[in-house]
BAFIGU-498128 format. One record per residue (C-alpha): z, y, x. Coordinates in nm, 2 decimals, padded with zeros to 4 digits. Example, Ala and Ser with C-alpha at 12.3 -4.5 7.8 and 13.67 -1.06 7.14 Angstrom:
<sites>
SITE | 00.78 | -00.45 | 01.23 .
SITE | 00.71 | -00.11 | 01.37 .
</sites>
This chain:
<sites>
SITE | -02.28 | -00.10 | -00.74 .
SITE | -02.64 | -00.28 | -00.86 .
SITE | -02.63 | -00.45 | -01.18 .
SITE | -02.46 | -00.82 | -01.18 .
SITE | -02.63 | -01.17 | -01.31 .
SITE | -02.66 | -01.30 | -01.66 .
SITE | -02.38 | -01.39 | -01.85 .
SITE | -02.46 | -01.76 | -01.80 .
SITE | -02.50 | -01.74 | -01.46 .
SITE | -02.17 | -01.57 | -01.41 .
SITE | -01.99 | -01.82 | -01.59 .
SITE | -02.20 | -02.08 | -01.42 .
SITE | -02.07 | -01.94 | -01.08 .
SITE | -01.71 | -01.91 | -01.15 .
SITE | -01.70 | -02.27 | -01.27 .
SITE | -01.84 | -02.40 | -00.90 .
SITE | -01.59 | -02.15 | -00.72 .
SITE | -01.28 | -02.29 | -00.95 .
SITE | -01.31 | -02.62 | -00.85 .
SITE | -01.25 | -02.51 | -00.49 .
SITE | -00.90 | -02.39 | -00.62 .
SITE | -00.57 | -02.58 | -00.46 .
SITE | -00.48 | -02.81 | -00.72 .
SITE | -00.20 | -03.00 | -00.59 .
SITE | 00.09 | -02.81 | -00.33 .
SITE | 00.26 | -03.12 | -00.24 .
SITE | 00.05 | -03.18 | 00.11 .
SITE | 00.05 | -02.90 | 00.23 .
SITE | 00.46 | -02.84 | 00.16 .
SITE | 00.53 | -03.14 | 00.35 .
SITE | 00.30 | -02.99 | 00.64 .
SITE | 00.45 | -02.84 | 00.98 .
SITE | 00.20 | -02.64 | 00.97 .
SITE | 00.07 | -02.59 | 00.59 .
SITE | -00.20 | -02.33 | 00.66 .
SITE | -00.43 | -02.50 | 00.93 .
SITE | -00.44 | -02.76 | 00.65 .
SITE | -00.58 | -02.57 | 00.43 .
SITE | -00.86 | -02.74 | 00.23 .
SITE | -01.24 | -02.55 | 00.27 .
SITE | -01.27 | -02.25 | -00.02 .
SITE | -01.58 | -02.02 | 00.00 .
SITE | -01.36 | -01.68 | -00.01 .
SITE | -01.12 | -01.73 | 00.25 .
SITE | -01.29 | -01.85 | 00.58 .
SITE | -01.12 | -01.60 | 00.84 .
SITE | -00.78 | -01.66 | 00.62 .
SITE | -00.52 | -01.51 | 00.83 .
SITE | -00.13 | -01.54 | 00.81 .
SITE | -00.04 | -01.17 | 00.60 .
SITE | -00.39 | -01.17 | 00.52 .
SITE | -00.38 | -01.31 | 00.22 .
SITE | -00.34 | -00.99 | -00.02 .
SITE | -00.74 | -00.90 | 00.17 .
SITE | -00.83 | -01.23 | 00.12 .
SITE | -00.78 | -01.23 | -00.25 .
SITE | -00.91 | -00.88 | -00.27 .
SITE | -01.23 | -00.99 | -00.11 .
SITE | -01.33 | -01.25 | -00.41 .
SITE | -01.19 | -01.00 | -00.67 .
SITE | -01.50 | -00.75 | -00.58 .
SITE | -01.72 | -01.03 | -00.53 .
SITE | -01.65 | -01.15 | -00.92 .
SITE | -01.66 | -00.78 | -01.00 .
SITE | -02.03 | -00.68 | -00.87 .
SITE | -02.14 | -00.98 | -01.03 .
SITE | -02.08 | -00.85 | -01.38 .
SITE | -02.29 | -00.66 | -01.59 .
SITE | -02.20 | -00.31 | -01.67 .
SITE | -02.02 | -00.37 | -02.00 .
SITE | -01.85 | -00.64 | -01.86 .
SITE | -01.71 | -00.43 | -01.61 .
SITE | -01.63 | -00.19 | -01.85 .
SITE | -01.41 | -00.43 | -02.04 .
SITE | -01.23 | -00.59 | -01.77 .
SITE | -01.15 | -00.21 | -01.59 .
SITE | -00.78 | -00.28 | -01.74 .
SITE | -00.75 | -00.58 | -01.59 .
SITE | -00.87 | -00.47 | -01.15 .
SITE | -00.66 | -00.11 | -01.24 .
SITE | -00.33 | -00.37 | -01.33 .
SITE | -00.43 | -00.58 | -01.01 .
SITE | -00.49 | -00.27 | -00.80 .
SITE | -00.16 | -00.09 | -00.84 .
SITE | -00.04 | -00.34 | -00.55 .
SITE | -00.32 | -00.15 | -00.33 .
SITE | -00.12 | 00.15 | -00.41 .
SITE | 00.19 | -00.01 | -00.32 .
SITE | 00.07 | -00.14 | 00.02 .
SITE | -00.07 | 00.18 | 00.15 .
SITE | 00.21 | 00.37 | -00.01 .
SITE | 00.45 | 00.16 | 00.21 .
SITE | 00.20 | 00.15 | 00.51 .
SITE | 00.26 | 00.56 | 00.51 .
SITE | 00.66 | 00.56 | 00.39 .
SITE | 00.66 | 00.39 | 00.73 .
SITE | 00.47 | 00.59 | 00.96 .
SITE | 00.18 | 00.32 | 00.99 .
SITE | -00.19 | 00.40 | 00.99 .
SITE | -00.31 | 00.24 | 00.62 .
SITE | -00.54 | -00.08 | 00.68 .
SITE | -00.89 | 00.00 | 00.61 .
SITE | -00.98 | -00.31 | 00.49 .
SITE | -00.81 | -00.34 | 00.20 .
SITE | -00.95 | 00.01 | 00.09 .
SITE | -01.23 | -00.11 | 00.16 .
SITE | -01.23 | -00.40 | -00.02 .
SITE | -01.05 | -00.18 | -00.32 .
SITE | -01.24 | -00.13 | -00.63 .
SITE | -01.02 | 00.20 | -00.64 .
SITE | -01.22 | 00.52 | -00.69 .
SITE | -01.32 | 00.71 | -00.41 .
SITE | -01.07 | 01.01 | -00.48 .
SITE | -00.79 | 00.75 | -00.51 .
SITE | -00.88 | 00.59 | -00.14 .
SITE | -00.92 | 00.89 | -00.02 .
SITE | -00.57 | 01.05 | -00.09 .
SITE | -00.39 | 00.72 | 00.05 .
SITE | -00.60 | 00.71 | 00.34 .
SITE | -00.61 | 01.06 | 00.39 .
SITE | -00.28 | 01.20 | 00.32 .
SITE | -00.03 | 01.35 | 00.56 .
SITE | 00.20 | 01.16 | 00.42 .
SITE | 00.35 | 00.90 | 00.13 .
SITE | 00.49 | 01.20 | -00.04 .
SITE | 00.19 | 01.42 | -00.03 .
SITE | -00.05 | 01.12 | -00.13 .
SITE | 00.22 | 01.06 | -00.46 .
SITE | 00.20 | 01.47 | -00.54 .
SITE | -00.19 | 01.41 | -00.55 .
SITE | -00.21 | 01.08 | -00.68 .
SITE | 00.04 | 01.22 | -00.98 .
SITE | -00.19 | 01.51 | -01.03 .
SITE | -00.52 | 01.22 | -01.06 .
SITE | -00.40 | 01.02 | -01.31 .
SITE | -00.25 | 01.29 | -01.49 .
SITE | -00.60 | 01.47 | -01.51 .
SITE | -00.72 | 01.10 | -01.64 .
SITE | -00.40 | 01.12 | -01.96 .
SITE | -00.20 | 00.89 | -01.77 .
SITE | 00.15 | 00.99 | -01.79 .
SITE | 00.24 | 01.08 | -01.45 .
SITE | 00.46 | 01.35 | -01.40 .
SITE | 00.80 | 01.16 | -01.27 .
SITE | 00.63 | 00.95 | -01.03 .
SITE | 00.71 | 01.17 | -00.73 .
SITE | 01.09 | 01.18 | -00.83 .
SITE | 01.07 | 00.80 | -00.90 .
SITE | 00.96 | 00.77 | -00.56 .
SITE | 01.18 | 00.97 | -00.37 .
SITE | 01.46 | 00.80 | -00.56 .
SITE | 01.36 | 00.43 | -00.52 .
SITE | 01.08 | 00.42 | -00.32 .
SITE | 00.72 | 00.22 | -00.33 .
SITE | 00.90 | -00.04 | -00.56 .
SITE | 00.98 | 00.22 | -00.84 .
SITE | 00.66 | 00.40 | -00.82 .
SITE | 00.46 | 00.07 | -00.86 .
SITE | 00.72 | -00.04 | -01.16 .
SITE | 00.66 | 00.28 | -01.31 .
SITE | 00.27 | 00.26 | -01.29 .
SITE | 00.26 | -00.07 | -01.40 .
SITE | 00.51 | 00.04 | -01.70 .
SITE | 00.27 | 00.34 | -01.78 .
SITE | -00.05 | 00.14 | -01.72 .
SITE | 00.05 | -00.14 | -02.00 .
SITE | 00.19 | 00.13 | -02.21 .
SITE | -00.16 | 00.31 | -02.21 .
SITE | -00.38 | 00.00 | -02.21 .
SITE | -00.15 | -00.14 | -02.53 .
SITE | -00.31 | 00.14 | -02.73 .
SITE | -00.67 | 00.17 | -02.59 .
SITE | -00.81 | -00.09 | -02.46 .
SITE | -01.09 | -00.22 | -02.68 .
SITE | -01.20 | -00.55 | -02.58 .
SITE | -00.96 | -00.83 | -02.81 .
SITE | -00.99 | -01.03 | -02.49 .
SITE | -00.85 | -00.76 | -02.28 .
SITE | -00.57 | -00.65 | -02.58 .
SITE | -00.43 | -01.03 | -02.57 .
SITE | -00.41 | -01.03 | -02.17 .
SITE | -00.26 | -00.70 | -02.22 .
SITE | 00.03 | -00.77 | -02.52 .
SITE | 00.09 | -01.09 | -02.25 .
SITE | 00.18 | -00.86 | -01.96 .
SITE | 00.35 | -00.68 | -02.16 .
SITE | 00.58 | -00.97 | -02.29 .
SITE | 00.62 | -01.11 | -01.97 .
SITE | 00.77 | -00.78 | -01.84 .
SITE | 01.02 | -00.71 | -02.12 .
SITE | 01.09 | -01.14 | -02.04 .
SITE | 01.19 | -01.12 | -01.72 .
SITE | 01.33 | -00.77 | -01.77 .
SITE | 01.57 | -00.89 | -01.99 .
SITE | 01.65 | -01.14 | -01.83 .
SITE | 01.74 | -01.04 | -01.47 .
SITE | 02.00 | -00.75 | -01.71 .
SITE | 02.19 | -01.10 | -01.84 .
SITE | 02.14 | -01.28 | -01.48 .
SITE | 02.32 | -00.94 | -01.30 .
SITE | 02.57 | -00.96 | -01.63 .
SITE | 02.46 | -00.52 | -01.68 .
SITE | 02.58 | -00.39 | -01.96 .
SITE | 02.31 | -00.15 | -02.02 .
SITE | 01.97 | -00.30 | -02.21 .
SITE | 01.66 | -00.31 | -02.06 .
SITE | 01.38 | -00.04 | -02.12 .
SITE | 01.16 | -00.22 | -02.38 .
SITE | 00.76 | -00.15 | -02.38 .
SITE | 00.62 | -00.14 | -02.72 .
SITE | 00.27 | -00.31 | -02.78 .
SITE | 00.33 | -00.68 | -02.70 .
SITE | 00.37 | -00.98 | -02.95 .
SITE | 00.77 | -01.04 | -02.92 .
SITE | 00.94 | -00.73 | -03.12 .
SITE | 01.16 | -00.50 | -02.87 .
SITE | 01.40 | -00.52 | -03.13 .
SITE | 01.40 | -00.90 | -03.13 .
SITE | 01.44 | -00.88 | -02.72 .
SITE | 01.75 | -00.60 | -02.77 .
SITE | 01.96 | -00.86 | -03.01 .
SITE | 01.90 | -01.16 | -02.82 .
SITE | 01.99 | -00.97 | -02.48 .
SITE | 02.34 | -00.80 | -02.70 .
SITE | 02.47 | -01.16 | -02.79 .
SITE | 02.37 | -01.27 | -02.43 .
SITE | 02.18 | -01.53 | -02.54 .
SITE | 01.99 | -01.68 | -02.25 .
SITE | 01.92 | -02.01 | -02.39 .
SITE | 01.71 | -01.78 | -02.67 .
SITE | 01.58 | -01.60 | -02.43 .
SITE | 01.42 | -01.83 | -02.23 .
SITE | 01.30 | -02.05 | -02.58 .
SITE | 01.05 | -01.70 | -02.62 .
SITE | 00.96 | -01.71 | -02.29 .
SITE | 00.86 | -02.11 | -02.27 .
SITE | 00.68 | -02.03 | -02.62 .
SITE | 00.45 | -01.73 | -02.48 .
SITE | 00.22 | -02.02 | -02.36 .
SITE | 00.24 | -02.24 | -02.63 .
SITE | 00.53 | -02.43 | -02.52 .
SITE | 00.86 | -02.49 | -02.69 .
SITE | 01.09 | -02.67 | -02.47 .
SITE | 01.25 | -02.43 | -02.20 .
SITE | 01.34 | -02.62 | -01.88 .
SITE | 01.64 | -02.41 | -01.65 .
SITE | 01.75 | -02.07 | -01.90 .
SITE | 01.79 | -01.96 | -01.50 .
SITE | 01.45 | -02.01 | -01.41 .
SITE | 01.28 | -01.74 | -01.68 .
SITE | 01.08 | -01.55 | -01.44 .
SITE | 00.95 | -01.88 | -01.30 .
SITE | 00.88 | -02.02 | -01.71 .
SITE | 00.69 | -01.67 | -01.74 .
SITE | 00.49 | -01.74 | -01.49 .
SITE | 00.41 | -02.08 | -01.58 .
SITE | 00.32 | -02.00 | -01.94 .
SITE | 00.08 | -01.71 | -01.84 .
SITE | -00.09 | -01.98 | -01.66 .
SITE | -00.12 | -02.21 | -02.00 .
SITE | -00.21 | -01.91 | -02.21 .
SITE | -00.51 | -01.79 | -02.00 .
SITE | -00.59 | -02.15 | -01.99 .
SITE | -00.66 | -02.15 | -02.36 .
SITE | -00.82 | -01.81 | -02.34 .
SITE | -01.04 | -01.95 | -02.11 .
SITE | -01.26 | -02.14 | -02.41 .
SITE | -01.35 | -01.82 | -02.60 .
SITE | -01.66 | -01.76 | -02.59 .
SITE | -01.74 | -01.39 | -02.45 .
SITE | -01.64 | -01.55 | -02.13 .
SITE | -01.44 | -01.27 | -02.05 .
SITE | -01.12 | -01.50 | -02.07 .
SITE | -01.26 | -01.77 | -01.82 .
SITE | -01.31 | -01.46 | -01.55 .
SITE | -00.96 | -01.33 | -01.64 .
SITE | -00.84 | -01.71 | -01.58 .
SITE | -01.06 | -01.76 | -01.26 .
SITE | -00.91 | -01.45 | -01.14 .
SITE | -00.53 | -01.51 | -01.21 .
SITE | -00.54 | -01.85 | -01.01 .
SITE | -00.70 | -01.66 | -00.73 .
SITE | -00.42 | -01.43 | -00.75 .
SITE | -00.18 | -01.73 | -00.80 .
SITE | -00.32 | -01.91 | -00.54 .
SITE | -00.28 | -01.66 | -00.30 .
SITE | 00.06 | -01.58 | -00.35 .
SITE | 00.15 | -01.94 | -00.27 .
SITE | -00.03 | -01.94 | 00.01 .
SITE | 00.17 | -01.61 | 00.17 .
SITE | 00.49 | -01.78 | 00.04 .
SITE | 00.36 | -02.08 | 00.23 .
SITE | 00.32 | -01.90 | 00.54 .
SITE | 00.67 | -01.80 | 00.55 .
SITE | 00.79 | -02.18 | 00.58 .
SITE | 00.88 | -02.25 | 00.91 .
SITE | 01.16 | -01.95 | 00.87 .
SITE | 01.25 | -01.93 | 00.51 .
SITE | 01.23 | -02.35 | 00.44 .
SITE | 01.09 | -02.60 | 00.24 .
SITE | 01.40 | -02.60 | -00.03 .
SITE | 01.31 | -02.26 | -00.09 .
SITE | 00.96 | -02.20 | -00.09 .
SITE | 00.90 | -02.54 | -00.35 .
SITE | 01.16 | -02.32 | -00.56 .
SITE | 00.92 | -02.04 | -00.53 .
SITE | 00.56 | -02.21 | -00.54 .
SITE | 00.38 | -02.21 | -00.87 .
SITE | 00.17 | -02.49 | -01.00 .
</sites>
């Protein structure tokens, strides 16, 4: 890509676009056709049901194009972690015998070799083998991916890629804001893993990733005591809060805490935090729109319970 714009121009553009993000979801939730009543926004003029990820990708690529090269390098971990979903979407299509969506790959920030193998591999298993070799050459632990894919499908592969990437980035990210973001994701991942094991009453403790602010030993201790309230308190404090809500809603609490954390991070002077906060909010909006698109079949109460404000 051509060189981007100066930092002040980039931040001004982001602040302008941030004003178009949906602030209140109540009105849309009460509408019989919420997707037809969306307020205008420059990045989703042609949003259709089921295309929320493509529209989000387009905005990510646009913001990436506005960056100068040093900022692109600093932000690369953020974009890699988000593009893992692109990998999973493409592999699900191949595993189901469908063609890969060309639009998703066209808007993707993945490298040409990865996009090519996702599009041209004869089947999903071959694509995973090719991806494993490519990632190994880049120093990312990936030898177990083919077996994980055969045993657990795309979901297991996506989780493994995410965990491997977080572990690697925890030790290699150089930008201090990106480092804090990665630590936030590690803490979030570990909290949710412990909460799920407790909810499903699984006696074996989950594998926890090192590199976050919350020590794995502390989580192991609370897991051994089945201290759901203690896990909820840690989740609430993740974003600076101290009053946990329903301990059974830890995943939702973690997402809300992430939003508070990134909102505070947006005040740092380099602008990296502002960019992360905006793109994360775009991702949250895309997730909510995907839920609203299923309002007729899922029901308003279930969608309302999943919406992130």
